[in-house]
N, C-alpha and C positions, 0 to 999 in steps of 0.2 A: 704839670700833670704827665705821668709816664706814658709811652706808647702802649705799654702793656695794658694800663689801666683804661686807656681809650679804646682798645680793642674789646675788652670785657664790656664796657658801656655801650659800644656799638653792637654788641651781642645782645644786650638787654632790650634794645630798641628795635632790632631786626625783626620783621614781621614773620618771615619764614621760621626763624628760630624760636620765636614766641609760640608759633603753631605747633611745631615739630619737636623743639628741644626738650620740652617737658616730658616727652614720651620716651626719651633715652633712659634705659635701665640705670646706667651709672649715675646720671643726674638725679633720678628720683631717690636712688640710694643715698647719695651724698647730701641731699637736701635735709634729710632726716636729722642731720646734725643740728641744724637750726630751727627746724619746724616739726613739731611732734605728729602733725596730721592736718587734714584739710577741713576738719569739722570743729566746731566749738567744743564739743565734748572731748575731743583729743586734747585741745588746749587746756581745758579745765583739769584733766587728769594730771597733765604735765605740771600745772600750777600747784596743784595740791601736793605733788611730790616735792617740788623745790621749796614751797612755802615751809614745809617741815624743816628746812634747813635755814630759816630765818629770812629768806627773801621775799620781798613784795613783787607784784606782778602788774605789767601792762598788757592787755590784750589788743591786737589789732587784726582786723579782717581784711586780708589782702584783696585789693581791687583798685582800679583807676577810672580813667575816662569811660562814661557810660553812653549808651545809643539813645536812651529815653528817660524821661522823668519817672516813669513807672518803676525803672530799675532802681533809681535813686530811693524811692519810697520804700521798696523792699529792703534796701540796705539800712535805712533809718530804722524800720521796724525790727531789723535784726539786731542792731546795736541796743535798742530798747530792751529786747529779750535778753541780750547778754548782760546787761546791768541787773535785770532781775535774777538770772542765774548766778552772778557774782554774790548777791546778798544771800541767796538760798543756800549756797555752798560755803558761806563764811570766809570767802577769800578776800585777802587784802589786795584787791586788783582794781586798777582804773582802765580806761579805754583810750585809744588813740585811732584817729581816722584821718583820711585825706578828704579835703573838700570836693575833689573831682568824684569821689565815690558817691557823694550825695547831690551830684548835679551841677557843679560850678560851671561847666562849659555850657550848660543849657539855660539856667536861670539863677542869677545871684539871690534874688528874693525867695524863690522857692527853695534854694539851698539853705538860706538862713532860716527858713520855716522848718525844715528837716532838722537843721542843727539845734534849733531852739527846742523842738520837741525832745531830742535826745538829752540835751543839757538840762532841761527841766526834770526829766526823769532822773538823771544823775543826782541833781541837787536834792530831790525828794528822797533819795536813798543814801544821801551823804557821801556821793561819789563825785569823780572828777573826769573831765573830758579834755584830751589833748587834741590840737590840730597840728598834723604833720605838714611840713613845708615841702613843697614839690619843686620842680625845676624853675629856673629864674623867670620863665614866661608867666608864672603864677605868683611871683613874690609881691608885687604891688597890691593885687586884688586880695591875697591872703592877709597881708597886714591890714588892709582896710577892713576886712572881715573881723580880724580879731580885736581891732580897736573897737569896733561896734559891739561885738559880743562881750568885751570885758567891761564896758560900761554898764551892761545888763546883768551879767553873771560874774560872780567870784570864782566859780568852779571850772574855770577854762585856762588852758595853757597853750603855749605856742612853741614850735620847734624853729630855731634859727640855725643858719649854716655858716661856719666860720671861713669857708672857701670863697665866699662872696666878698668883693671889695667893699660893697655897700652896707654891710651887716653892722658895722660899728655905728654908723649913723642911724640905722634902723633901731638898734638897741637903745640908743640915746632917747629916742622918742617913745620907745616902748616902757622904758623904766619910769617914765611919768605916770604909768597906769598902775604902779605897783603889780607887776604882772607875775605870771608863772611862766618860766622860760626853760626849754630844754635845748641845749647847746650840742650841736653835732658838727662834724666836719663837712658833710655834704657828699652825695652819691649820684650826682647826674653829670652828664657830659656837657659841661659849660664851656663857652668860648673863653680865650685868654683876656678878652676885653672886660669880662665880668667876673672871673674867678681867678684866684692865684694859681698859676700853673705848676709851682713847686710844693712838695709836701711840706717842706721846712717852714715855708711861709704860712701855709694853712695851720700847721701846728702852732706857730707863734702867735698868730691871730686868735686861735682858739684860746690860748693861755691869757692874751690880752683881754679878750671878752670875758673870760672867767673871772678875771680880777673886778672888771666892772660889775658883774653879777653878784660877786661876793661882797663887795662893798655896798650895793643896794640892798642885798639881803640883811646886812648887818644894820643898815641905817633905817629902812622902812619896812623890812619883812618881805621883800620879794621872794618869790620861790625860785630857786635855782637849781636845775638838774643838769649834770654833766654826763653827757652820753658818749663814752669813748672806751676803747679796749686798749688804748695805748697807755700801758702801765707807768712809763716814764713820765708822760705828760700828767697823768692822773697823780702821781707823787708830787709834781710841782704844784698842782691845784690843792692837795692836802696841806702842803706847807703854807700856801698863800691863805688857806682857811684858818689856819692856826694864827697867822699874822692879824687877821680880822676878828680873831677870838670867836670863831664860829664852832660850836661843839660838834663832836663827830656824828652824833645822831641827827644833827641838822644838815650835815653835808650829803646831798642826794647824788647818787651815781646810778646811772642807767646803762645797762648792757643787753645784748641780744641773748636770748635763750640759747644754750649750746656752746657759747664762746667763753673761754676762760671760766669755766663754771666753778673750779676749785677756788679762783680768786674772788669770785663773787660771793661765795659762802665764807671765805676767810674775812673779807671786808665786813660783811653783815655780822659775823661773830665778833668782830673787833668793835661793833657799835655803830658803823656807818649806816645811812638809809640807803639800802640797795634795792633797785626795782630791775627785774628781768623782763624783757619785752618778749612776749610769746606771740608769733604770727601763725595764722592758719588760713585757709581758703584755697580755691582752685586756681586763683590767678597768682600763682607764686614764682612764675619763671622770671619776669623782670625784677621782681624784688630780690630774689636769689642772686641774679647776676650783679646787682648793684651791691649786695653784701660781699660778693668776691671782689669787686672793684675797690670797696673801702679797705679791704684786708686781703691783697692779692696772694698772701701766703697760703690762703685757703684753697687756692687752685691745686696745690700739691695734694690736698686731701682728696679732691675730686679725681686727679690722675691716679692716685693710689687705689680708688675704688674701681677704675677702669680695668684693673688687673687682678682684682680680688673677688671672691664670690661670698 
């Protein structure tokens, strides 16, 4: 992990910057590249625009650790309303959430209750719920949570991170569930004892895990989604999919709204299953900083905005 990336991740967790950084004009201007607005209505408008170009959508409401279960209940009700709005607007959109948004730090059982209500609403509307993976402090409890949820619901998926050493072993167990898995590289500041420090090792593990997912997809129908903007890595995965005789329309690629948009549209037009993740909400600063850490070249975009109007 580079020193530069560590600095960005430090900034994501720094409490002073969390409080004040979001107010900097150039930061708010730059974040619009990745986030169309703070309200669900902003996200829906953006979704309607890009869906016209053949892209499918994932919505995520930004927010993490809460102070009380009453806040978790509000978030759960919000996601239920989002599912209704998705159906009303005829969007091909799913939702993705963090368990800490719905109370994981406060009560696992209450969190499961809120999650169950959201998932049942999604099921009734023929929709799907993704669980985001957070820092390694939450890996065990999140995996246990997903194993429980997957035994009760078919319309649930889980994000896993290729930068953690443990992920291959975790995936072996997950594949026994015929799961839905979103594979990402990872965007938290993890110690070298838990995560690969070098990008090349993270990338190689991403590819190794991708092959495991493709093989499972071919053999038993597990849903595999590859979330990366690394076009070279994606090309390798496309070739591997051909080896496993997986048709283009079954190869799911997920990318962030506002990143390599032309490439997202090109892939969708070529017949691939492409979903663009649209984030919204007031708690966007740490999320934004982690996106910069995933792709430090985006820092140049921020610097450019510091000197332009």
